[in-house]
C-alpha positions in Angstrom: 119.7 115.6 39.8 122.8 117.7 39.4 125.9 117.0 37.4 127.8 116.9 40.6 125.6 114.0 41.8 126.0 111.9 38.7 129.3 113.2 37.3 127.5 112.6 34.0 127.8 108.8 34.5 125.0 106.4 33.6 123.4 104.5 36.4 125.0 101.2 35.1 128.3 102.6 36.2 127.1 103.0 39.7 125.8 99.4 39.6 129.2 98.3 38.4 130.8 99.9 41.6 128.6 97.5 43.7 129.7 94.6 41.5 133.3 95.5 42.0 132.8 95.7 45.8 131.2 92.2 45.7 134.1 91.0 43.7 136.6 92.3 46.2 134.8 90.6 49.0 134.8 87.3 47.0 138.6 87.7 46.6 139.0 88.2 50.3 136.7 85.3 51.0 138.6 82.9 48.7 142.0 84.0 50.1 140.7 83.4 53.7 139.3 80.1 52.7 142.6 79.0 51.1 144.4 80.1 54.3 142.0 78.3 56.6 140.0 75.6 54.7 136.8 74.6 56.3 136.5 70.9 57.3 132.8 70.3 58.0 132.2 67.6 60.6 129.6 65.0 59.9 127.3 64.2 62.8 126.7 60.5 63.6 123.1 59.3 63.2 122.6 59.7 67.0 125.0 62.5 68.0 125.9 63.0 71.6 126.2 66.5 73.2 130.0 66.5 72.6 129.6 66.0 68.9 126.9 68.7 68.7 129.0 71.1 70.7 132.0 70.6 68.4 129.8 71.2 65.3 128.4 74.4 66.8 131.8 75.6 67.8 133.1 75.1 64.3 130.1 76.9 62.8 130.6 79.9 65.2 134.3 80.1 64.4 133.7 80.0 60.7 131.0 82.7 60.7 133.0 84.9 63.0 136.4 84.7 61.3 137.5 86.1 58.0 135.9 83.3 56.0 132.4 84.0 57.3 132.8 87.7 57.4 134.0 88.1 53.8 131.5 85.5 52.5 128.6 87.3 54.2 129.7 90.7 52.9 130.2 89.2 49.4 126.7 87.6 49.4 125.1 90.7 50.8 126.7 93.0 48.3 125.9 90.6 45.5 122.2 90.9 46.4 122.5 94.7 46.1 123.8 94.1 42.5 120.7 92.0 41.8 118.5 94.7 43.3 120.1 97.4 41.2 119.8 95.2 38.1 116.1 94.9 38.6 115.7 98.6 39.4 117.5 99.6 36.2 115.5 97.1 34.3 118.6 95.6 32.7 118.4 92.5 30.7 120.7 89.7 29.7 119.5 86.2 28.9 121.9 84.3 31.1 121.5 86.7 34.1 117.7 86.9 33.7 117.4 83.1 33.9 119.6 83.0 37.0 117.7 85.8 38.7 114.4 83.8 38.3 115.8 81.4 40.9 114.2 81.2 44.4 117.7 81.7 45.6 117.3 85.5 44.9 114.7 85.7 47.7 116.8 83.6 50.0 119.8 85.8 49.2 117.8 88.9 50.0 116.9 87.5 53.5 120.6 86.6 53.9 121.6 90.1 53.1 119.0 91.4 55.6 120.5 89.1 58.2 124.0 90.4 57.5 123.2 94.1 57.6 120.4 94.1 60.3 121.0 92.9 63.8 119.7 89.4 64.5 119.3 88.1 68.1 119.6 84.5 67.0 123.1 83.6 66.0 122.0 81.0 63.4 119.0 83.0 62.3 116.8 81.5 59.5 117.9 84.4 57.3 121.3 82.8 57.1 120.3 79.2 57.3 117.6 79.4 54.5 120.2 80.4 51.9 122.8 77.9 53.2 120.3 75.0 53.2 119.6 75.5 49.5 121.4 72.7 47.8 122.6 74.8 44.9 123.2 78.1 46.7 127.0 78.0 46.5 127.1 77.0 42.8 124.3 79.5 42.1 126.0 82.5 43.8 129.3 81.8 42.0 127.5 81.6 38.7 125.5 84.8 39.2 128.7 86.6 40.3 130.6 85.3 37.3 127.8 86.3 34.9 127.7 89.8 36.3 131.4 90.1 35.7 130.9 88.9 32.1 128.0 91.3 31.6 130.0 94.3 32.8 133.1 93.4 30.7 130.9 93.0 27.6 129.1 96.3 28.3 132.4 98.1 28.6 133.7 96.6 25.4 130.5 97.7 23.6 130.8 101.2 25.0 134.5 101.4 23.8 133.5 100.2 20.4 130.9 103.0 20.1 133.5 105.7 20.7 
């Protein structure tokens, strides 16, 4: 590997770039959600075709507009950060615990659904992650812990200088 390829930077700096990209997608998602809050409809116990069509229309709109786009790119890129974390064999007690969650596998499938064409609009790769009861809280916590980790790593590196 040449100096030109690495610019003398450790691999953790490359991983940080992906973390920054994920963070930017999260910021876009949150801004889009604030601008256009989602209002999930609840189906009645025996929904009619009109109710089902309204729920499906809302779901298509959400996934096709800025909210769904930025959320999907955030989630997909966050999985890349997890993947890099594992490849670099990094360790942090809080992150290591979170990364043991079955949500990691679901997030990988979600990322695959985002970045590889799926014929089925509501493919199981998306639905599996979304059906996980703690997926939203978990993804936010993982994201936050990566931010904490990189800030602490930077502070340690500065202290060593």
